[in-house]
C-alpha angles and dihedrals in degrees: 000000000000122000125191118164123166127201126179094282106008145065114210112195140161116285115253132195088251087068093071095101091051092047091049093050088050100044099039091060110101091205089060090052097049092107097030099073096282094268109133117177117258103199138042087235090065088054091047088054090049092051093048089050091054091049089051089051090058089053099043103031103023092239142060140152117302130222113249116221123187106232098212096055103018089232124153101239100175135276139298139170145072135327136181105229116205100143098095142000111268121191091334097314122116094186129019142143116243135184119225146159139193121190137181111261090245087068098046119116095026097100096251095127089054094044094048093041092054090051089050093052090048089054091046094053102030103038106021094032090217116178093222143352126210134209132200132197135169110260094248097049101100095165091058091040090056093045092054090050091051090050087059102258118136124224110248107174149312119258140174116247104209097192093063096022093234136138106235139180123228123213134181141193123190126213103236091197095050115135097356094119091047093062099046114130117232 
């Protein structure tokens, strides 16, 4: 499946194996992983496995995170987008769609997480017709907390994620149009 979404300043597209170097630069940076359990990757092979996993998600689940490219420069700035999470139970959910983003520090504070997140929510509701989308941050990550609120998600609650031993925040946004077309009388 091919994805190509444009916002004012970004191109969001499917992840490709050629993105391994950009993903390694992103995920090997300890600053990027400050609020992700402090587990940066150590080898390019770890990044290759992550990219291959996202490509597999496109094939098996019809969705996965997208590469974020800055239009003006053509630079790989990170990733953003949706994912169907079925790997582990999170806050009582076995399967849920979440919106997320991870950007190189050079691109923090420019509104790219919000811009790409809004495009992701529009895709979720207008193309996929999802009933809701969730978001997750670590409790101390105020920048990500604020970005999720700007995207339109509402804070629900804090919870403890046993698997990673982390205090997390749970967010949700509902598709107000969900199902309306399905119940139309003919």
